[in-house]
All heavy atoms as an XYZ file, in Angstrom:
689
protein
N       0.840     -1.168     -0.001
C      -0.001     -0.002      0.000
C       0.887      1.231      0.003
O       1.777      1.374      0.823
C      -0.913     -0.043      1.221
C      -1.741      1.172      1.363
S      -2.739      1.012      2.811
C      -4.282      1.387      2.163
N       0.664      2.123     -0.896
C       1.441      3.353     -1.018
C       0.540      4.545     -0.751
O      -0.681      4.479     -0.926
C       2.034      3.489     -2.432
O       0.971      3.537     -3.369
C       2.970      2.346     -2.740
N       1.175      5.613     -0.304
C       0.409      6.826     -0.029
C       0.333      7.685     -1.269
O       1.287      7.801     -2.041
C       1.074      7.630      1.103
C       0.980      7.042      2.507
C       1.765      7.902      3.476
C      -0.458      6.948      2.962
N      -0.788      8.292     -1.423
C      -0.960      9.225     -2.546
C      -0.305     10.544     -2.167
O      -0.013     10.792     -0.987
C      -2.461      9.447     -2.820
O      -3.039     10.050     -1.670
C      -3.158      8.150     -3.145
N      -0.079     11.406     -3.102
C       0.521     12.710     -2.790
C      -0.321     13.500     -1.773
O       0.226     14.212     -0.923
C       0.576     13.424     -4.127
C       0.623     12.343     -5.138
C      -0.164     11.214     -4.556
N      -1.627     13.335     -1.814
C      -2.489     14.015     -0.835
C      -2.259     13.422      0.556
O      -2.174     14.145      1.562
C      -3.979     13.896     -1.243
C      -4.882     14.469     -0.169
C      -4.217     14.571     -2.573
N      -2.121     12.123      0.636
C      -1.863     11.467      1.916
C      -0.516     11.879      2.505
O      -0.399     12.111      3.718
N       0.483     11.973      1.638
C       1.802     12.414      2.083
C       1.718     13.856      2.594
O       2.300     14.202      3.629
C       2.834     12.277      0.951
C       4.161     12.915      1.337
C       3.034     10.822      0.594
N       0.979     14.705      1.886
C       0.840     16.102      2.298
C       0.138     16.188      3.654
O       0.500     16.997      4.517
C       0.065     16.873      1.244
N      -0.871     15.348      3.869
C      -1.584     15.343      5.154
C      -0.630     14.907      6.273
O      -0.604     15.505      7.348
C      -2.834     14.439      5.079
C      -3.875     15.075      4.168
C      -3.395     14.185      6.475
C      -5.077     14.191      3.890
N       0.172     13.863      6.044
C       1.131     13.404      7.042
C       2.163     14.492      7.351
O       2.497     14.724      8.512
C       1.843     12.135      6.559
C       1.086     10.887      6.923
C       0.359     10.112      6.082
C       0.985     10.310      8.227
N      -0.198      9.077      6.771
C       0.166      9.171      8.108
C       1.479     10.634      9.466
C      -0.149      8.354      9.175
C       1.170      9.823     10.542
C       0.357      8.702     10.394
N       2.665     15.146      6.347
C       3.654     16.212      6.563
C       3.033     17.358      7.357
O       3.635     17.897      8.296
C       4.224     16.697      5.207
C       5.103     15.595      4.605
C       5.017     17.983      5.377
C       5.579     15.886      3.195
N       1.807     17.745      6.993
C       1.120     18.817      7.717
C       0.882     18.408      9.177
O       1.077     19.220     10.101
C      -0.193     19.161      7.020
N       0.468     17.178      9.397
C       0.209     16.697     10.747
C       1.501     16.681     11.568
O       1.514     17.119     12.727
C      -0.407     15.298     10.689
C      -0.772     14.673     12.025
C      -1.824     15.504     12.729
C      -1.268     13.268     11.815
N       2.596     16.182     11.002
C       3.871     16.165     11.709
C       4.357     17.586     11.992
O       4.929     17.856     13.061
C       4.909     15.393     10.903
C       4.679     13.874     10.818
C       5.720     13.238      9.906
C       4.737     13.255     12.198
N       4.135     18.504     11.064
C       4.536     19.900     11.281
C       3.741     20.518     12.424
O       4.292     21.218     13.278
C       4.341     20.703      9.992
N       2.435     20.250     12.493
C       1.591     20.778     13.575
C       2.056     20.195     14.914
O       2.159     20.907     15.916
C       0.105     20.476     13.309
C      -0.725     20.722     14.544
C      -0.399     21.308     12.148
N       2.342     18.917     14.912
C       2.809     18.287     16.151
C       4.140     18.901     16.581
O       4.336     19.225     17.759
C       2.931     16.756     15.971
C       1.538     16.152     15.872
C       3.711     16.129     17.116
C       1.522     14.678     15.507
N       5.066     19.078     15.645
C       6.391     19.601     15.965
C       6.348     21.068     16.371
O       7.096     21.504     17.247
C       7.326     19.416     14.776
N       5.459     21.841     15.781
C       5.440     23.284     16.029
C       4.496     23.673     17.173
O       4.775     24.606     17.915
C       5.058     24.037     14.729
C       4.869     25.515     14.968
C       6.121     23.811     13.667
N       3.395     22.939     17.350
C       2.381     23.348     18.333
C       2.356     22.406     19.548
O       2.490     22.842     20.687
C       0.985     23.424     17.673
C      -0.069     23.746     18.702
C       0.979     24.444     16.551
N       2.174     21.156     19.309
C       1.914     20.214     20.390
C       3.146     20.004     21.265
O       3.050     20.057     22.500
C       1.403     18.865     19.822
C       0.146     19.059     18.977
C       1.187     17.857     20.941
C      -1.029     19.615     19.744
N       4.304     19.755     20.682
C       5.514     19.491     21.471
C       5.895     20.703     22.329
O       6.112     20.552     23.546
C       6.672     19.024     20.566
C       7.980     18.963     21.338
C       6.355     17.672     19.942
N       5.960     21.926     21.797
C       6.282     23.068     22.672
C       5.219     23.294     23.770
O       5.564     23.652     24.898
C       6.330     24.266     21.724
C       6.617     23.678     20.394
C       5.947     22.346     20.398
N       3.969     23.070     23.441
C       2.913     23.218     24.446
C       3.094     22.194     25.560
O       3.002     22.530     26.746
C       1.540     23.058     23.784
C       0.337     23.139     24.731
C       0.234     24.538     25.323
C      -0.933     22.773     23.984
N       3.372     20.965     25.198
C       3.572     19.914     26.191
C       4.801     20.210     27.058
O       4.773     20.049     28.281
C       3.704     18.559     25.514
N       5.880     20.653     26.439
C       7.091     20.993     27.186
C       6.813     22.146     28.150
O       7.226     22.125     29.308
C       8.251     21.321     26.222
C       9.436     21.924     26.964
C       8.678     20.078     25.461
N       6.092     23.158     27.700
C       5.752     24.279     28.571
C       4.891     23.860     29.762
O       5.129     24.287     30.895
N       3.914     23.007     29.498
C       3.061     22.530     30.593
C       3.844     21.664     31.583
O       3.639     21.758     32.797
C       1.872     21.753     30.025
C       0.834     22.593     29.272
C      -0.208     21.700     28.643
C       0.188     23.603     30.200
N       4.756     20.844     31.071
C       5.591     20.030     31.956
C       6.519     20.898     32.801
O       6.731     20.627     33.984
C       6.397     19.018     31.145
C       5.585     17.852     30.582
C       6.455     17.016     29.646
C       5.033     16.991     31.695
N       7.053     21.971     32.209
C       7.901     22.889     32.989
C       7.106     23.560     34.098
O       7.590     23.711     35.221
C       8.519     23.939     32.072
C       9.669     23.422     31.276
C      10.332     24.521     30.478
N      11.434     23.969     29.712
C      12.063     24.617     28.776
N      11.708     25.849     28.456
N      13.056     24.057     28.130
N       5.866     23.985     33.782
C       5.015     24.603     34.806
C       4.711     23.614     35.930
O       4.730     23.971     37.100
C       3.713     25.101     34.190
C       3.879     26.377     33.380
C       2.584     26.848     32.777
N       1.572     27.072     33.810
C       0.301     27.284     33.562
N      -0.137     27.292     32.314
N      -0.550     27.489     34.537
N       4.434     22.371     35.564
C       4.134     21.357     36.572
C       5.357     21.088     37.445
O       5.253     20.940     38.663
C       3.666     20.070     35.902
N       6.545     21.044     36.843
C       7.772     20.823     37.602
C       8.051     21.988     38.543
O       8.434     21.791     39.697
C       8.950     20.612     36.647
C      10.290     20.304     37.299
C      10.221     19.015     38.105
C      11.374     20.202     36.234
N       7.830     23.206     38.074
C       8.032     24.387     38.920
C       7.053     24.359     40.104
O       7.435     24.638     41.243
C       7.834     25.662     38.104
C       8.080     26.919     38.887
C       7.880     28.149     38.021
C       8.061     29.410     38.845
N       7.787     30.617     38.071
N       5.807     24.009     39.846
C       4.811     23.918     40.924
C       5.207     22.842     41.924
O       5.084     23.035     43.143
C       3.426     23.645     40.344
N       5.683     21.713     41.439
C       6.103     20.632     42.336
C       7.282     21.064     43.202
O       7.332     20.764     44.402
C       6.464     19.387     41.538
N       8.224     21.800     42.628
C       9.367     22.288     43.414
C       8.917     23.313     44.451
O       9.432     23.329     45.566
C      10.412     22.880     42.483
C      11.168     21.811     41.727
C      12.279     22.385     40.892
N      13.002     21.313     40.221
C      13.669     21.470     39.101
N      13.699     22.645     38.516
N      14.301     20.452     38.560
N       7.967     24.179     44.086
C       7.431     25.137     45.057
C       6.736     24.418     46.203
O       6.895     24.781     47.371
C       6.462     26.103     44.386
C       7.172     27.127     43.521
O       8.353     27.389     43.701
N       6.453     27.697     42.575
N       5.972     23.397     45.879
C       5.279     22.624     46.918
C       6.301     21.965     47.837
O       6.136     21.944     49.053
C       4.332     21.588     46.277
C       3.145     22.298     45.634
C       3.860     20.567     47.300
C       2.285     21.400     44.770
N       7.367     21.430     47.256
C       8.404     20.804     48.071
C       9.040     21.818     49.028
O       9.275     21.521     50.203
C       9.476     20.199     47.159
C      10.540     19.431     47.889
C      11.570     18.818     46.940
O      11.602     19.190     45.762
O      12.345     17.976     47.413
N       9.280     23.032     48.541
C       9.831     24.078     49.403
C       8.869     24.460     50.518
O       9.278     24.649     51.671
N       7.582     24.581     50.177
C       6.580     24.926     51.192
C       6.476     23.818     52.243
O       6.328     24.093     53.430
C       5.219     25.158     50.561
C       5.166     26.345     49.626
C       4.379     26.318     48.489
C       5.913     27.487     49.875
C       4.329     27.393     47.622
C       5.879     28.563     49.007
C       5.083     28.527     47.885
O       5.038     29.585     47.037
N       6.563     22.564     51.817
C       6.512     21.454     52.767
C       7.718     21.460     53.695
O       7.599     21.149     54.887
C       6.411     20.123     52.028
C       5.059     19.847     51.365
C       5.125     18.561     50.549
C       3.961     19.750     52.400
N       8.883     21.825     53.170
C      10.081     21.926     54.022
C       9.883     23.014     55.074
O      10.239     22.842     56.244
C      11.312     22.195     53.168
N       9.311     24.155     54.655
C       9.032     25.234     55.617
C       8.021     24.783     56.660
O       8.161     25.103     57.849
C       8.487     26.467     54.887
C       9.528     27.135     54.014
O      10.730     26.838     54.180
O       9.136     27.946     53.155
N       7.008     24.042     56.238
C       6.000     23.550     57.181
C       6.626     22.573     58.172
O       6.279     22.586     59.356
C       4.852     22.873     56.429
C       3.959     23.848     55.692
S       2.737     23.076     54.614
C       1.929     21.946     55.704
N       7.545     21.740     57.712
C       8.215     20.795     58.610
C       9.029     21.547     59.654
O       8.976     21.228     60.842
C       9.115     19.843     57.816
C       9.933     18.870     58.655
C       9.016     17.927     59.433
C      10.884     18.092     57.778
N       9.754     22.566     59.223
C      10.543     23.367     60.156
C       9.641     24.022     61.197
O       9.934     23.993     62.402
C      11.341     24.436     59.392
O      12.173     23.784     58.433
C      12.186     25.262     60.322
N       8.529     24.596     60.745
C       7.603     25.239     61.672
C       6.977     24.213     62.613
O       6.815     24.484     63.811
C       6.517     25.980     60.885
N       6.624     23.058     62.107
C       6.024     22.023     62.942
C       6.973     21.530     64.016
O       6.571     21.306     65.161
N       8.244     21.372     63.672
C       9.237     20.955     64.663
C       9.377     22.032     65.732
O       9.477     21.739     66.931
C      10.589     20.651     63.982
C      11.700     20.507     64.994
C      10.474     19.405     63.130
N       9.333     23.312     65.315
C       9.408     24.402     66.286
C       8.213     24.417     67.220
O       8.361     24.614     68.429
N       7.029     24.206     66.671
C       5.818     24.170     67.505
C       5.899     23.009     68.490
O       5.565     23.152     69.677
C       4.554     24.070     66.633
C       3.341     23.736     67.454
C       4.333     25.376     65.877
N       6.330     21.864     68.024
C       6.446     20.703     68.905
C       7.445     20.974     70.028
O       7.217     20.603     71.189
C       6.867     19.469     68.107
N       8.534     21.645     69.706
C       9.516     21.981     70.729
C       8.977     22.982     71.732
O       9.260     22.907     72.930
N       8.177     23.940     71.247
C       7.642     24.966     72.141
C       6.501     24.449     73.008
O       6.180     25.069     74.025
C       7.174     26.173     71.337
C       8.332     26.926     70.730
O       9.436     26.893     71.246
N       8.084     27.611     69.637
N       5.860     23.391     72.617
C       4.747     22.861     73.412
C       5.162     21.657     74.249
O       4.322     21.036     74.877
C       3.576     22.460     72.494
O       4.028     21.493     71.557
C       2.999     23.661     71.782
N       6.437     21.349     74.281
C       6.905     20.197     75.065
C       6.709     20.415     76.553
O       6.623     19.455     77.321
C       8.376     19.923     74.760
N       6.615     21.671     77.005
C       6.504     21.963     78.432
C       5.070     21.912     78.939
O       4.834     22.125     80.122
C       7.100     23.343     78.718
N       4.102     21.652     78.085
C       2.697     21.639     78.519
C       2.434     20.612     79.623
O       1.757     20.928     80.600
C       1.756     21.436     77.301
C       0.336     21.193     77.736
C       1.833     22.646     76.382
N       2.954     19.383     79.554
C       2.744     18.456     80.675
C       3.320     18.984     81.987
O       2.746     18.773     83.058
C       3.451     17.174     80.241
C       3.447     17.235     78.744
C       3.587     18.683     78.420
N       4.440     19.705     81.934
C       5.008     20.276     83.147
C       4.080     21.342     83.718
O       3.980     21.504     84.941
C       6.385     20.865     82.854
N       3.384     22.076     82.848
C       2.416     23.069     83.332
C       1.255     22.392     84.049
O       0.771     22.904     85.065
C       1.892     23.909     82.165
C       2.904     24.847     81.511
C       2.293     25.507     80.284
C       3.366     25.898     82.493
N       0.824     21.254     83.549
C      -0.239     20.506     84.227
C       0.220     20.095     85.620
O      -0.537     20.189     86.598
C      -0.632     19.271     83.416
C      -1.340     19.630     82.113
O      -1.901     20.742     82.033
O      -1.337     18.797     81.188
N       1.460     19.653     85.745
C       1.988     19.250     87.051
C       2.093     20.466     87.975
O       1.789     20.369     89.168
C       3.353     18.600     86.881
C       3.893     17.998     88.154
C       5.235     17.309     87.931
O       5.916     17.582     86.956
N       5.595     16.416     88.836
N       2.469     21.616     87.450
C       2.546     22.836     88.255
C       1.170     23.220     88.786
O       1.033     23.624     89.941
C       3.135     23.982     87.413
O       4.427     23.590     86.941
C       3.249     25.261     88.216
N       0.156     23.093     87.962
C      -1.204     23.400     88.399
C      -1.633     22.447     89.516
O      -2.252     22.868     90.503
C      -2.175     23.356     87.205
C      -1.900     24.530     86.266
C      -3.624     23.375     87.674
C      -2.622     24.464     84.944
N      -1.299     21.176     89.391
C      -1.627     20.205     90.437
C      -0.962     20.595     91.750
O      -1.574     20.535     92.826
C      -1.183     18.805     90.023
C      -2.010     18.190     88.917
C      -1.452     16.845     88.465
O      -0.589     16.280     89.172
O      -1.876     16.369     87.407
N       0.310     20.999     91.705
C       1.021     21.399     92.910
C       0.414     22.667     93.516
O       0.324     22.796     94.734
C       2.497     21.620     92.615
C       3.254     20.350     92.354
C       2.853     19.076     92.617
C       4.550     20.246     91.779
N       3.817     18.183     92.227
C       4.877     18.866     91.721
C       5.469     21.157     91.298
C       6.084     18.409     91.207
C       6.670     20.700     90.793
C       6.963     19.325     90.751
N       0.011     23.601     92.659
C      -0.593     24.840     93.156
C      -1.909     24.541     93.866
O      -2.203     25.138     94.909
C      -0.815     25.810     92.004
N      -2.693     23.644     93.336
C      -3.951     23.267     93.974
C      -3.671     22.601     95.331
O      -4.361     22.867     96.318
C      -4.774     22.337     93.056
C      -5.943     21.720     93.788
C      -5.257     23.102     91.832
N      -2.630     21.774     95.395
C      -2.280     21.113     96.649
C      -1.749     22.106     97.672
O      -1.925     21.920     98.878
C      -1.241     20.017     96.390
N      -1.124     23.185     97.230
C      -0.558     24.177     98.144
C      -1.594     25.187     98.647
O      -1.342     25.888     99.625
C       0.587     24.936     97.457
C       1.807     24.093     97.263
S       3.183     24.852     96.339
C       2.918     26.550     96.392
N      -2.751     25.282     98.044
C      -3.741     26.295     98.422
C      -4.170     26.173     99.882
O      -4.217     27.199    100.574
C      -4.952     26.227     97.506
C      -5.982     27.299     97.867
C      -6.843     27.646     96.742
C      -7.898     28.669     97.053
N      -7.854     29.411     98.268
N      -4.473     24.981    100.408
C      -4.839     24.921    101.837
C      -3.723     25.402    102.754
O      -3.978     26.072    103.763
C      -5.134     23.435    102.074
C      -5.422     22.870    100.732
C      -4.640     23.682     99.765
N      -2.478     25.117    102.398
C      -1.349     25.585    103.197
C      -1.278     27.113    103.149
O      -1.086     27.778    104.176
C      -0.028     24.947    102.694
C       1.169     25.511    103.436
C      -0.092     23.437    102.829
N      -1.456     27.676    101.971
C      -1.422     29.139    101.827
C      -2.567     29.775    102.610
O      -2.386     30.844    103.221
C      -1.508     29.516    100.357
N      -3.742     29.157    102.594
C      -4.872     29.685    103.363
C      -4.547     29.667    104.856
O      -4.862     30.623    105.590
C      -6.140     28.876    103.080
C      -6.683     29.110    101.679
O      -6.314     30.140    101.062
O      -7.472     28.257    101.200
N      -3.919     28.589    105.337
C      -3.524     28.507    106.749
C      -2.510     29.568    107.118
O      -2.599     30.208    108.182
N      -1.527     29.792    106.247
C      -0.510     30.827    106.497
C      -1.169     32.199    106.534
O      -0.863     33.023    107.410
C       0.598     30.767    105.419
C       1.419     29.488    105.577
C       1.486     31.998    105.493
C       2.394     29.241    104.454
N      -2.093     32.437    105.621
C      -2.784     33.725    105.579
C      -3.594     33.946    106.863
O      -3.585     35.043    107.443
C      -3.708     33.796    104.360
C      -4.409     35.121    104.205
C      -5.322     35.180    102.996
O      -5.573     34.132    102.378
O      -5.796     36.284    102.683
N      -4.255     32.928    107.342
C      -5.040     33.063    108.572
C      -4.128     33.345    109.769
O      -4.440     34.204    110.604
C      -5.851     31.790    108.802
N      -3.007     32.653    109.856
C      -2.099     32.856    110.992
C      -1.426     34.227    110.934
O      -1.243     34.873    111.966
C      -1.074     31.738    111.037
C      -1.708     30.421    111.458
C      -0.723     29.302    111.508
C      -1.494     28.024    111.877
N      -0.656     26.867    111.924
N      -1.051     34.676    109.753
C      -0.437     36.014    109.656
C      -1.474     37.093    109.964
O      -1.134     38.136    110.520
C       0.180     36.264    108.266
O      -0.800     36.034    107.265
C       1.385     35.382    108.026
N      -2.731     36.818    109.628
C      -3.789     37.768    109.990
C      -3.944     37.840    111.497
O      -4.121     38.928    112.070
N      -3.852     36.714    112.178
C      -3.952     36.690    113.633
C      -2.771     37.407    114.261
O      -2.928     38.171    115.222
C      -4.040     35.255    114.130
N      -1.566     37.184    113.697
C      -0.373     37.860    114.217
C      -0.488     39.367    113.989
O      -0.168     40.172    114.875
C       0.909     37.285    113.570
C       2.126     38.125    113.905
C       1.119     35.852    113.995
N      -0.977     39.774    112.841
C      -1.137     41.202    112.557
C      -2.143     41.829    113.517
O      -1.935     42.957    114.008
C      -1.584     41.401    111.110
N      -3.226     41.119    113.804
C      -4.218     41.649    114.740
C      -3.629     41.768    116.138
O      -3.864     42.756    116.855
C      -5.450     40.742    114.746
N      -2.828     40.790    116.545
C      -2.202     40.825    117.863
C      -1.223     41.985    117.968
O      -1.198     42.696    118.972
C      -1.504     39.493    118.140
C      -0.772     39.362    119.471
C      -1.750     39.466    120.638
C      -0.023     38.061    119.542
N      -0.412     42.169    116.909
C       0.546     43.272    116.937
C      -0.159     44.622    116.931
O       0.260     45.567    117.611
C       1.491     43.171    115.735
C       2.503     42.018    115.778
C       3.287     41.973    114.476
C       3.449     42.149    116.960
N      -1.259     44.746    116.183
C      -2.028     45.987    116.181
C      -2.626     46.244    117.550
O      -2.678     47.387    118.023
C      -3.109     45.916    115.097
N      -3.055     45.195    118.192
C      -3.664     45.319    119.529
C      -2.599     45.782    120.541
O      -2.855     46.644    121.368
C      -4.258     43.979    119.929
C      -5.017     43.987    121.212
C      -5.615     42.596    121.409
C      -6.336     42.518    122.730
N      -6.856     41.166    122.969
N      -1.382     45.196    120.442
C      -0.305     45.591    121.363
C       0.171     47.010    121.084
O       0.582     47.714    122.005
C       0.854     44.620    121.242
C       0.584     43.296    121.875
C       1.841     42.455    121.855
N       1.555     41.134    122.433
C       2.414     40.158    122.434
N       3.603     40.314    121.875
N       2.110     39.020    122.972
N       0.176     47.407    119.830
C       0.635     48.747    119.493
C      -0.342     49.791    120.013
O       0.050     50.901    120.396
C       0.795     48.895    117.990
N      -1.623     49.464    120.059
C      -2.645     50.380    120.522
C      -2.675     50.462    122.036
O      -3.166     51.429    122.618
N      -2.150     49.493    122.733
C      -2.255     49.470    124.202
C      -1.146     50.197    124.881
O      -0.181     50.655    124.492
C      -2.280     48.023    124.686
């Protein structure tokens, strides 16, 4: 089977369109996709750095819970000290007035 001159012309025109339009368009789209992928990779690296920083800054939260527990346990002692210092202050005021 041989191609007619019209068939050859159609093949040449089709190959020219592919070479001039389709290939550069595909290359341009692939470059844009590669650039976007590299930007995403950079953003993910920044997010990882920030996440590690947040994790480091929140490592003390369990210690804060323990501090709150100790403060609650110390409140009755503080109330007792406050009551006794109030009694001492009243006694000293009474002696100063006499």
